[in-house]
C-alpha positions in Angstrom: -6.6 -13.6 -8.5 -8.8 -13.2 -11.5 -10.4 -9.7 -11.5 -13.9 -11.1 -12.4 -13.7 -13.7 -9.5 -12.6 -10.9 -7.1 -15.6 -8.8 -8.2 -18.0 -11.7 -7.6 -16.5 -12.2 -4.1 -16.7 -8.5 -3.1 -20.2 -8.6 -1.5 -19.2 -11.6 0.7 -15.8 -10.0 1.7 -17.7 -6.8 2.7 -20.2 -8.7 4.8 -17.5 -10.8 6.4 -15.7 -7.7 7.4 -18.7 -5.5 8.2 -18.0 -5.3 11.9 -14.6 -3.8 11.2 -15.9 -0.7 9.4 -15.3 2.9 10.2 -13.0 2.2 13.2 -15.7 0.6 15.3 -14.1 -1.1 18.4 -10.7 0.5 17.8 -9.3 2.0 21.0 -5.9 3.2 19.8 -6.0 6.9 19.0 -3.3 6.4 16.4 -5.2 3.6 14.6 -8.6 5.3 14.9 -7.2 8.5 13.4 -5.6 6.6 10.5 -8.8 4.6 9.8 -11.2 7.5 10.0 -9.1 10.4 8.6 -6.9 8.6 6.0 -8.4 5.2 5.0 -12.0 6.4 5.0 -11.4 10.0 4.1 -13.6 11.3 1.3 -12.1 14.7 0.7 -12.1 15.4 -3.1 -8.4 16.4 -3.4 -8.1 18.8 -6.4 -5.3 16.7 -7.7 -7.6 13.7 -8.3 -9.0 15.2 -11.5 -5.5 16.1 -12.7 -4.2 12.6 -12.0 -7.2 11.0 -13.8 -6.6 13.1 -16.8 -2.9 12.3 -16.8 -3.6 8.6 -16.5 -6.0 8.7 -19.4 -3.4 10.6 -21.5 -0.7 8.0 -20.9 -2.9 4.9 -21.2 -2.4 4.4 -24.9 1.4 4.2 -24.4 1.1 1.6 -21.6 0.3 -2.1 -21.2 -2.8 -3.5 -19.5 -1.2 -3.5 -16.0 -1.1 0.3 -16.1 -4.8 0.5 -15.5 -5.4 -2.6 -13.4 -5.5 -1.0 -10.0 -8.8 0.3 -8.7 -9.4 4.0 -8.3 -10.0 3.4 -4.6 -6.6 1.9 -4.1 -4.8 4.7 -6.1 -6.5 7.4 -4.1 -5.7 5.7 -0.8 -2.1 5.5 -1.8 -2.2 9.3 -2.5 -3.6 9.9 1.0 -1.1 7.6 2.7 1.8 9.4 1.1 0.3 12.7 1.9 -0.1 11.6 5.5 3.4 10.1 5.9 5.2 12.9 3.9 8.2 10.6 3.1 11.5 11.8 1.8 12.0 8.6 -0.2 9.4 6.4 -2.0 10.1 3.0 -3.4 7.5 1.7 -6.0 8.2 -2.0 -6.5 6.2 -4.1 -8.9 4.7 -3.9 -12.4 4.5 -0.4 -13.8 1.1 1.1 -13.0 -0.8 4.3 -12.9 -0.5 4.4 -9.1 3.0 5.8 -9.7 1.4 9.1 -10.7 -0.5 9.2 -7.4 2.6 8.3 -5.3 4.7 11.1 -6.9 1.9 13.7 -6.8 1.2 13.3 -3.1 4.8 14.3 -2.2 6.4 16.2 -4.9 10.1 16.4 -4.5 10.4 13.0 -2.8 13.2 10.7 -4.0 11.2 8.3 -6.1 12.6 4.8 -7.1 10.7 2.4 -9.3 11.7 -1.3 -9.6 9.9 -3.9 -11.7 12.6 -6.4 -10.8 15.2 -6.9 -8.1 17.9 -5.9 -10.5 16.3 -2.4 -10.7 16.1 -1.9 -6.9 18.8 0.6 -6.5 18.7 2.2 -3.0 20.9 5.1 -2.1 23.5 4.2 0.5 22.5 5.2 4.0 19.1 6.5 3.0 16.0 5.0 4.7 13.0 3.6 2.8 10.3 6.0 4.1 7.5 4.7 1.9 7.3 1.4 0.1 4.5 0.4 -2.3 5.0 -3.3 -3.1 2.6 -4.6 -5.7 3.2 -7.8 -7.5 1.1 -10.4 -5.8 1.6 -12.9 -8.7 5.3 -13.1 -7.6 5.2 -13.8 -3.8 8.9 -14.5 -3.7 9.6 -11.1 -5.2 7.3 -9.4 -2.6 9.1 -11.2 0.2 12.6 -10.4 -1.0 11.9 -6.7 -1.6 10.3 -6.5 1.8 13.4 -8.2 3.3 15.7 -5.7 1.6 13.7 -2.6 2.4 12.9 -3.6 6.0 16.6 -3.3 6.8 16.3 0.4 5.7 13.3 1.5 7.7 13.0 4.5 10.0 10.6 4.9 12.9 8.2 6.8 10.6 8.4 4.4 7.6 5.2 3.1 6.0 5.0 0.0 3.8 2.0 -0.9 1.7 1.6 -4.4 0.1 -1.0 -5.2 -2.5 -3.0 -8.4 -2.8 -2.3 -9.8 0.7 -5.5 -11.9 0.6 -5.6 -12.7 -3.1 -3.9 -16.1 -3.0 -2.9 -18.7 -0.4 0.8 -17.9 -1.0 0.3 -14.2 -0.5 -1.7 -14.9 2.7 1.3 -16.8 4.0 3.7 -14.0 2.9 1.5 -11.5 4.8 1.5 -13.6 7.9 5.3 -13.7 7.9 5.7 -10.0 7.1 3.3 -8.8 9.7 5.1 -10.9 12.3 8.5 -9.5 11.3 10.7 -8.3 14.2 10.7 -4.8 12.8 7.0 -4.6 12.0 4.8 -2.6 14.4 1.1 -1.8 13.9 -0.4 -3.4 10.8 -3.7 -2.9 8.9 -5.3 -5.7 6.9 -7.6 -4.1 4.2 -7.9 -7.3 2.2 -6.6 -5.7 -1.0 -3.8 -4.0 0.8 -1.7 -4.5 3.9 -0.2 -1.5 5.7 2.7 -1.7 8.0 4.1 0.9 10.4 7.5 0.6 12.1 7.2 2.7 15.2 8.0 0.2 17.9 7.1 2.7 20.6 3.5 1.9 19.9 1.9 -1.4 21.2 2.0 -4.0 18.4 -1.6 -4.6 17.1 -3.0 -6.0 13.9 -6.2 -4.4 12.7 -8.7 -5.7 10.1 -10.4 -2.9 8.2 -13.5 -3.2 5.9 -12.1 -1.1 3.0 
């Protein structure tokens, strides 16, 4: 989706999702906690300033995609990794500054970056604990990476998919992914989709006004 068009649509998206703000109407303690203490958390982590400085330092060496993601999304990724504390992180899609936030939130995690399927090297027997899948312009890539990584999930795995509402093809991909046999609770933030794989929790799909 064109960034300018998305910016113009923002007020209407916000109004349409207004009733889904701040966890209102959510009865699941797990979902309510995630929405209020992770998605909507406003704690100014000290690393935010360091990460902004590092991104600025590296920007001249990178292409345009490096700075395309919003600050809100990058900080949410940081909080999600900090919340999940994954041993492995897979960052699949175009190289972007969000990689700094993913790695900083869990230093020492086994981090794998893949801009194409040929670069998706997964250690034998290791689970994919956290996946950030961001290349909505290539829906087939998104779906294939999800298929590969879904076979490597643990009960505590968390997958984040960018641009789930940006195009009709991505909306269709998100519908299929959220209904996958391994998918548990999901969160639709418009810009992002979040999937948990703990099947001991009742399957529900939440819309969040992010």
